[in-house]
C-alpha positions as CSV (number, residue, x, y, z in Angstrom):
1,M,0.0,-0.1,0.0
2,N,2.9,2.5,0.4
3,Q,2.6,3.8,-2.9
4,W,4.0,7.1,-2.8
5,R,8.0,7.8,-3.2
6,R,9.7,10.9,-1.8
7,R,11.9,13.1,-4.1
8,S,14.6,15.2,-2.7
9,L,16.0,18.1,-4.4
10,D,19.6,20.3,-3.2
11,V,18.8,23.8,-4.2
12,G,20.7,26.7,-4.0
13,V,19.9,29.4,-1.4
14,D,18.9,31.3,-4.3
15,E,17.1,28.9,-5.8
16,L,14.3,28.3,-2.8
17,H,12.2,31.2,-2.8
18,E,11.1,30.4,-6.4
19,L,10.9,26.5,-5.9
20,A,8.9,26.8,-2.8
21,A,6.8,29.3,-4.6
22,S,5.8,26.7,-7.6
23,Y,5.0,24.2,-5.0
24,F,2.7,26.1,-3.1
25,A,1.0,27.2,-6.4
26,L,0.3,23.5,-7.1
27,G,-1.5,23.2,-3.8
28,H,1.4,21.5,-1.6
29,R,1.5,22.4,1.8
30,L,4.9,22.7,4.2
31,A,4.5,20.0,6.7
32,L,8.0,20.0,8.2
33,V,11.1,22.2,8.2
34,A,14.0,20.2,9.5
35,G,17.4,22.2,10.5
36,H,20.5,19.9,10.2
37,D,23.9,20.7,12.2
38,D,26.7,18.7,9.8
39,G,29.6,20.1,11.3
40,D,31.0,21.6,8.2
41,A,27.9,22.9,7.5
42,L,24.1,24.0,8.1
43,R,21.3,22.2,6.2
44,I,17.4,22.7,5.4
45,V,15.0,20.4,4.7
46,Y,11.7,21.5,3.5
47,V,9.0,18.7,3.3
48,F,6.6,19.3,0.7
49,T,3.3,17.3,0.6
50,S,0.3,17.2,-1.2
51,G,-2.0,14.3,-1.7
52,A,-4.3,12.5,-3.2
53,P,-2.6,11.0,-4.8
54,D,0.3,10.9,-2.4
55,E,3.3,13.0,-2.9
56,R,5.9,14.0,-0.7
57,H,8.8,16.4,-2.0
58,E,12.0,17.5,0.1
59,L,14.1,20.8,-0.7
60,V,17.3,20.8,1.0
61,V,19.6,23.8,1.2
62,R,23.0,24.2,2.7
63,L,24.0,27.1,4.6
64,D,27.5,28.5,5.9
65,A,28.1,27.2,9.4
66,Q,29.7,30.6,10.5
67,H,27.2,32.8,8.7
68,P,24.1,30.6,8.1
69,T,21.3,32.6,6.4
70,V,18.7,31.6,4.1
71,S,15.7,33.6,1.9
72,S,12.3,33.5,3.7
73,L,9.5,32.0,2.9
74,S,7.3,34.3,5.2
75,D,5.7,36.1,2.0
76,L,4.3,32.4,0.7
77,S,3.3,31.0,3.8
78,F,2.7,31.8,7.5
79,S,3.6,28.3,8.9
80,A,6.7,29.0,7.0
81,S,7.3,31.9,8.8
82,R,6.9,30.2,12.3
83,F,9.4,27.4,11.3
84,E,12.1,30.1,10.5
85,R,11.7,31.5,14.0
86,E,12.2,28.2,15.2
87,L,15.8,27.9,13.3
88,H,16.5,30.6,14.1
89,D,16.3,30.3,18.3
90,N,17.8,26.0,17.6
91,F,20.6,27.0,15.1
92,G,20.9,30.5,14.2
93,I,20.0,30.3,11.2
94,E,18.6,34.0,10.1
95,P,15.7,33.9,7.3
96,L,16.4,37.1,5.4
97,N,14.3,40.1,5.4
98,H,11.8,38.0,8.0
99,P,9.2,40.5,8.6
100,F,8.7,39.7,12.5
101,L,11.9,38.0,13.8
102,R,11.1,37.9,17.4
103,P,11.4,34.5,19.7
104,L,9.4,31.4,19.3
105,V,11.2,28.6,21.1
106,R,13.6,31.1,22.9
107,H,12.9,32.1,26.4
108,Q,14.4,35.4,27.8
109,H,16.7,33.8,30.1
110,W,18.1,32.1,27.6
111,P,22.2,33.0,26.5
112,E,21.5,35.3,23.6
113,E,24.1,33.1,21.4
114,W,23.5,29.6,22.7
115,H,21.7,27.3,20.2
116,P,20.1,24.1,21.8
117,L,20.8,22.1,18.1
118,R,24.0,23.3,17.3
119,R,26.4,20.2,17.3
120,D,28.6,23.0,20.0
121,A,26.0,23.8,21.7
122,G,26.7,21.9,25.3
123,A,24.7,21.6,28.1
124,M,22.6,24.3,29.1
125,P,24.3,27.1,30.4
126,E,23.3,29.3,33.1
127,H,20.2,31.6,32.9
128,V,20.5,35.4,32.4
129,R,19.2,37.2,35.1
130,D,17.4,40.5,34.8
131,A,16.4,39.2,31.2
132,T,14.2,41.8,29.1
133,P,10.4,40.7,29.1
134,Y,9.1,39.1,26.4
135,P,8.1,41.8,23.4
136,F,4.1,41.2,23.8
137,I,2.3,42.9,21.2
138,Q,0.6,46.2,23.0
139,V,-3.1,47.3,22.1
140,R,-3.1,50.9,22.9
141,G,-6.4,52.9,22.9
142,S,-9.3,54.3,25.3
143,G,-10.3,51.8,27.6
144,V,-8.1,49.3,26.3
145,Y,-6.9,47.1,29.2
146,E,-4.5,43.8,29.8
147,I,-5.0,40.6,31.4
148,P,-2.4,38.2,31.9
149,V,-3.1,34.7,32.7
150,G,-0.8,31.8,33.4
151,P,2.0,30.5,32.7
152,V,0.8,28.8,36.1
153,H,-2.9,28.0,35.9
154,A,-5.1,27.1,38.6
155,G,-5.4,23.3,37.9
156,L,-4.1,20.3,36.3
157,I,-3.1,22.1,32.7
158,E,0.7,22.6,31.3
159,P,2.0,26.0,31.5
160,G,1.5,28.2,28.9
161,H,0.9,32.6,29.3
162,F,-1.8,34.1,27.7
163,R,-2.1,38.0,27.2
164,F,-5.4,39.4,26.6
165,S,-6.2,43.1,25.5
166,V,-9.4,43.6,26.3
167,V,-12.4,46.6,26.0
168,G,-15.3,45.7,28.7
169,E,-15.4,42.0,28.3
170,T,-14.5,41.9,24.5
171,I,-11.1,40.4,23.6
172,L,-9.5,42.0,21.0
173,K,-6.4,40.3,20.8
174,M,-5.0,37.3,22.7
175,T,-1.2,36.8,22.2
176,A,-0.2,33.1,23.5
177,R,3.6,32.6,25.2
178,L,4.4,28.8,24.5
179,W,7.2,26.2,25.2
180,Y,7.5,26.3,29.0
181,V,7.1,22.9,28.5
182,H,10.2,22.4,26.2
183,R,12.1,19.1,26.9
184,G,14.7,19.0,24.2
185,I,12.7,15.9,22.8
186,E,14.8,16.5,19.8
187,R,17.8,16.3,21.2
188,M,16.8,13.2,23.0
189,F,16.4,11.0,19.6
190,Q,20.2,11.6,18.8
191,G,22.0,8.5,18.7
192,V,19.4,6.1,20.3
193,E,18.9,2.9,18.5
194,A,16.2,2.5,16.3
195,Q,13.6,0.4,18.6
196,S,14.3,2.5,21.4
197,G,13.4,6.0,20.3
198,V,9.4,4.9,20.3
199,E,10.0,5.0,24.1
200,I,10.3,8.6,23.0
201,A,7.8,9.5,20.2
202,Q,5.0,7.6,22.3
203,R,5.6,10.1,25.4
204,I,5.7,13.6,23.5
205,S,1.9,13.8,23.8
206,G,0.6,11.8,26.2
207,D,-2.8,11.6,24.3
208,S,-1.5,11.3,21.2
209,A,1.0,8.0,21.9
210,L,-0.4,6.1,19.2
211,A,-0.1,8.6,16.5
212,H,3.6,9.6,17.3
213,S,4.9,6.3,18.0
214,L,2.9,5.4,14.2
215,A,4.1,8.1,12.7
216,Y,8.1,7.6,14.0
217,C,7.8,4.0,13.1
218,M,7.1,4.3,9.6
219,A,9.7,6.8,9.2
220,I,12.3,4.1,10.5
221,E,10.6,2.0,8.4
222,E,10.8,3.8,5.2
223,A,14.3,4.6,6.5
224,R,15.5,1.1,6.5
225,G,13.6,0.1,3.3
226,L,11.1,-2.1,5.7
227,E,7.3,-3.0,3.9
228,V,4.8,-3.8,6.6
229,A,2.1,-6.6,6.3
230,D,-1.3,-5.8,5.0
231,D,-2.6,-6.6,8.5
232,T,0.2,-4.7,10.5
233,R,-1.1,-1.9,8.8
234,I,-4.8,-2.8,9.3
235,L,-4.2,-2.8,13.0
236,R,-2.3,0.3,13.2
237,S,-5.4,2.3,11.5
238,L,-8.0,0.5,13.8
239,L,-5.8,1.7,16.6
240,L,-5.4,5.4,15.5
241,E,-9.3,5.3,15.6
242,M,-9.2,3.8,18.9
243,E,-7.0,6.7,20.0
244,R,-9.2,8.9,18.5
245,L,-12.6,7.7,20.1
246,Y,-11.3,8.1,23.8
247,N,-10.2,11.6,22.9
248,H,-13.1,13.0,21.1
249,V,-15.5,11.9,23.5
250,G,-13.9,13.1,26.1
251,D,-13.7,15.9,24.4
252,V,-17.7,16.3,23.7
253,G,-17.9,15.9,27.9
254,A,-15.4,18.6,28.6
255,L,-16.8,21.0,26.3
256,C,-20.2,20.4,28.0
257,N,-18.7,20.9,31.5
258,D,-17.7,24.5,30.2
259,V,-20.9,25.8,30.2
260,S,-21.6,24.1,33.6
261,Y,-23.9,20.9,31.8
262,G,-22.1,18.8,34.2
263,V,-24.5,15.8,33.7
264,A,-23.8,15.3,30.4
265,N,-19.4,15.7,30.9
266,A,-20.3,12.9,33.6
267,R,-22.1,10.4,31.2
268,A,-19.3,11.6,29.0
269,L,-16.7,10.1,31.1
270,V,-18.4,7.0,31.8
271,V,-17.9,6.2,27.8
272,R,-14.7,7.5,27.6
273,E,-13.7,5.2,30.9
274,R,-15.1,2.1,28.9
275,L,-13.1,3.1,25.6
276,L,-9.8,3.3,27.7
277,R,-10.4,0.0,29.3
278,L,-11.1,-1.2,25.4
279,N,-7.6,-0.1,24.9
280,E,-6.2,-2.3,27.9
281,A,-8.1,-4.9,26.7
282,V,-6.8,-4.7,23.4
283,T,-3.1,-3.7,23.6
284,G,-2.9,-4.0,27.4
285,H,-2.2,0.0,28.0
286,R,-5.0,1.9,28.4
287,L,-3.2,4.6,26.2
288,L,-2.4,2.2,23.4
289,R,1.3,2.8,24.5
290,G,3.8,-0.4,23.0
291,S,1.2,-1.7,20.4
292,V,3.0,-0.5,17.5
293,G,7.0,-1.0,16.9
294,V,9.1,-0.7,14.2
295,G,8.2,-3.2,11.6
296,N,5.3,-4.7,13.9
297,T,2.3,-4.2,16.1
298,R,1.4,-6.1,19.0
299,V,-2.4,-6.5,20.1
300,R,-3.6,-8.9,22.5
301,T,-7.5,-9.4,20.9
302,L,-10.1,-7.4,18.9
303,P,-12.8,-5.1,19.7
304,S,-16.2,-7.1,19.3
305,D,-18.9,-6.1,17.4
306,R,-21.1,-6.1,20.6
307,E,-19.1,-3.8,22.8
308,L,-18.7,-1.3,19.8
309,S,-22.2,-1.4,18.9
310,Q,-23.2,-0.8,23.0
311,I,-20.8,2.2,22.9
312,A,-22.2,3.8,19.9
313,E,-25.3,3.4,21.7
314,V,-24.4,5.2,25.2
315,F,-22.7,7.9,23.2
316,E,-25.8,9.0,21.3
317,D,-27.4,9.4,24.5
318,V,-24.4,11.8,25.6
319,V,-25.0,13.7,22.1
320,S,-28.7,13.8,22.5
321,L,-28.5,15.2,26.1
322,A,-26.2,17.8,25.3
323,L,-27.8,19.4,21.9
324,S,-31.1,19.0,24.2
325,N,-30.3,21.6,26.1
326,S,-31.0,25.3,25.2
327,V,-27.8,27.0,26.9
328,V,-25.4,24.2,25.3
329,V,-26.6,25.2,22.2
330,D,-26.8,28.6,22.9
331,R,-23.0,28.9,24.6
332,F,-21.9,26.9,21.3
333,E,-23.2,28.8,18.6
334,G,-21.6,31.8,17.1
335,T,-18.8,31.4,19.7
336,A,-14.7,32.1,18.7
337,A,-15.5,31.4,15.0
338,L,-12.7,30.4,12.7
339,S,-13.6,31.5,8.8
340,P,-12.2,29.4,6.3
341,R,-10.2,31.9,5.0
342,D,-7.8,32.4,8.2
343,A,-8.2,28.8,8.8
344,A,-6.4,28.6,5.2
345,A,-3.9,31.6,5.7
346,I,-2.7,30.3,9.1
347,G,-2.4,26.6,7.7
348,T,-4.4,24.7,10.5
349,V,-5.0,21.0,10.2
350,G,-7.2,18.5,11.9
351,V,-10.2,18.9,13.8
352,V,-9.9,22.8,13.9
353,A,-9.6,23.1,9.6
354,R,-12.1,20.6,9.3
355,A,-14.5,22.7,11.2
356,S,-13.8,25.5,9.3
357,G,-14.3,24.1,5.7
358,L,-11.0,23.0,4.9
359,R,-10.9,18.9,3.6
360,F,-7.2,18.0,4.4
361,D,-7.3,14.9,6.4
362,A,-4.4,12.4,6.3
363,R,-6.0,9.6,6.3
364,E,-7.4,10.3,2.4
365,A,-4.2,12.3,1.5
366,H,-1.5,9.8,2.7
367,P,-3.5,6.9,3.4
368,F,-1.8,3.5,4.4
369,V,-4.9,0.9,4.3
370,A,-7.1,1.4,1.3
371,D,-10.5,2.6,3.2
372,G,-11.7,5.1,0.6
373,F,-12.2,6.9,3.8
374,T,-14.0,10.7,3.1
375,P,-13.3,13.9,5.7
376,V,-16.3,14.9,7.3
377,V,-16.1,18.8,7.2
378,H,-18.1,21.5,8.8
379,E,-18.2,25.2,7.3
380,T,-18.9,27.5,10.5
381,G,-15.7,27.4,12.1
382,D,-17.5,28.0,16.0
383,V,-17.5,26.1,19.1
384,M,-20.4,24.0,17.8
385,A,-19.0,23.3,14.4
386,R,-16.0,22.2,16.5
387,F,-18.5,20.1,18.9
388,N,-19.8,18.4,16.1
389,Q,-16.8,17.7,14.1
390,R,-16.0,15.5,17.1
391,V,-19.3,13.9,17.2
392,E,-19.7,13.0,13.6
393,E,-15.6,11.9,13.2
394,F,-16.8,9.8,16.5
395,R,-19.1,7.8,14.7
396,V,-17.2,7.6,11.3
397,S,-14.0,5.9,13.8
398,L,-16.4,3.3,15.5
399,D,-17.8,2.2,12.1
400,M,-14.0,2.3,10.8
401,V,-12.8,0.0,13.8
402,R,-15.9,-2.4,13.5
403,R,-15.0,-2.6,9.6
404,L,-11.1,-3.1,10.2
405,A,-11.6,-5.4,13.1
406,Q,-13.7,-7.8,11.0
407,S,-11.1,-7.3,8.2
408,V,-7.7,-8.6,10.4
409,K,-6.3,-12.3,9.8
410,N,-3.5,-12.7,11.4
411,L,-2.5,-10.9,14.4
412,D,0.9,-11.1,14.2
413,A,1.7,-10.4,11.0
414,G,5.2,-8.5,10.6
415,S,7.2,-6.9,8.2
416,S,9.5,-7.7,4.8
417,P,12.7,-6.1,2.9
418,N,11.2,-3.6,0.2
419,G,14.5,-2.4,-1.8
420,S,17.6,-1.0,-0.5
421,P,17.7,1.2,3.0
422,G,17.9,4.6,2.9
423,R,19.4,6.9,5.3
424,S,16.4,9.2,5.7
425,G,12.3,8.5,5.9
426,V,9.2,10.2,6.7
427,G,6.0,9.3,8.6
428,I,2.7,11.0,8.0
429,V,-0.3,10.0,10.2
430,E,-3.8,11.8,11.0
431,G,-3.7,11.9,14.6
432,W,-6.9,12.8,16.6
433,R,-6.2,16.5,16.5
434,G,-4.7,16.4,13.2
435,V,-1.8,15.3,10.8
436,V,0.9,14.3,12.9
437,V,4.6,14.4,10.8
438,H,7.8,12.5,12.0
439,R,11.1,12.8,9.6
440,V,14.6,11.0,10.9
441,E,17.8,10.4,9.6
442,M,19.9,7.4,10.2
443,D,23.7,7.2,10.8
444,S,26.1,4.5,9.3
445,S,25.2,2.1,12.6
446,G,21.5,1.8,12.3
447,R,20.7,4.6,14.8
448,V,19.0,7.9,14.7
449,S,20.9,10.7,13.7
450,R,18.2,13.6,13.5
451,A,14.7,12.8,14.5
452,R,12.0,16.0,13.8
453,T,8.5,15.9,15.2
454,I,5.7,18.0,13.6
455,D,2.6,17.6,16.3
456,P,-0.8,19.1,14.6
457,S,-0.7,21.9,17.9
458,F,2.0,23.5,16.5
459,F,-0.1,24.4,13.4
460,N,-3.3,25.3,15.2
461,W,-1.9,27.6,17.8
462,P,-2.0,30.7,16.5
463,A,-5.5,30.3,14.8
464,L,-7.1,30.2,18.9
465,S,-6.1,33.9,18.7
466,I,-7.7,34.6,15.4
467,A,-10.9,33.2,16.5
468,L,-10.9,35.0,20.0
469,S,-11.2,38.3,18.8
470,D,-14.6,40.0,19.4
471,T,-15.2,37.1,21.7
472,I,-15.9,37.6,25.4
473,V,-13.2,36.7,28.5
474,P,-15.5,34.5,30.2
475,D,-16.0,32.2,26.8
476,F,-12.0,31.9,26.7
477,P,-12.3,28.7,28.8
478,L,-14.8,27.2,26.1
479,A,-13.1,28.6,23.3
480,N,-9.9,26.9,24.3
481,K,-11.1,24.0,25.1
482,S,-12.8,23.5,21.6
483,F,-9.5,23.6,20.3
484,N,-7.8,21.6,23.1
485,L,-4.2,21.8,22.0
486,S,-1.0,20.3,23.3
487,Y,1.4,22.1,25.3
488,A,3.8,19.6,25.0
489,G,3.2,18.6,21.9
490,N,3.7,21.9,20.6
491,D,6.9,22.5,23.0
492,L,8.9,19.6,22.4
């Protein structure tokens, strides 16, 4: 089923902008940008993808290690501008003519000339004392005031700082400052044995353990020239949908809870717990950890049609209960709307994008099972659309799990060589939040020399700020939950 072919092209610095513009003009998306320190030079790999049919193209640019500069693509793509800010922080690469080169990953207490992914970076140096505060954009005018929230929050939530510029209760602008959970994930991958890297991948963002470990394994398998068996691919697809199920129903309940409809949330949590127990019965782990490895997939049993039918029945009761409540409907409709135009301009993916009318879904664009998948799409882009998007995707996923379970013939299928091993590979899967992309490079001993990870939250965090314009401050928790983005997946 691996029908794609990844094409890699070495380009000069002066050719990059024109070639990138041609890919964007053809409808390709910039899925990943990876910086590399090769010792004598720096290297940037731009991964452009499109589908269906599944296409993957790489532009590789080599830079002088002493004075690394590259043409900015920020005039072509908002996502590219953020990748460039990340390259500047981690590698010291300067994107020429970037319109707004403020720090992204770098916090103000990092030493100015320390770039953590350079070969000579060494250990984390002492933090700078009395550092300059982060340059938040200030909105000025009559009656405008600021509300700072975080990075420490009153609850079991990861750290992130939100700066609101407000008139009355209406939000004029919200700026998010993230990367407080930065753990140096990409550095952790360097030098690990390929199978051991799964342990890191499945902990990038805990609620997406399956999606990240699967994307990583697919990248390693491409680099090694391995072709997994049909039954292995079917099992992987089934597990990916099981991860989607327990997360989507959790969000359905949590959205109701944010408008004080706790009864619906309590019933949704019962469904979520039932799904977590089903995960454990199928794989041995409630969060599906350990089920996917390089070249293999391990399951103990398959979900029964009877169990899935019972879950479907209880889930529909939760949805009916939620949508029959006028307060839920009133609070959801029209709140924190993200237009299709803004969603496309920002480069959003996953649930957020499809709730705003964008069709892209890696299950259709980059399939690894022949399933004839058709994405669910809504148009209004508000909280209600994101609620309904999850509800309908839950139904689709439950049906997929049922059909996939019936088509598996061998629970122990593995992989076989398929051509000559290479030095790099790319894995693309549609996680429950959106598309997850991993790119790996291997050294001559078969260990990982470089791994680059992109969680959908990296693309979607900026969209939350846009959706909050003209939303009232009390609706921020509801809007935030309707996006439900990962701090850890973004911060790496």
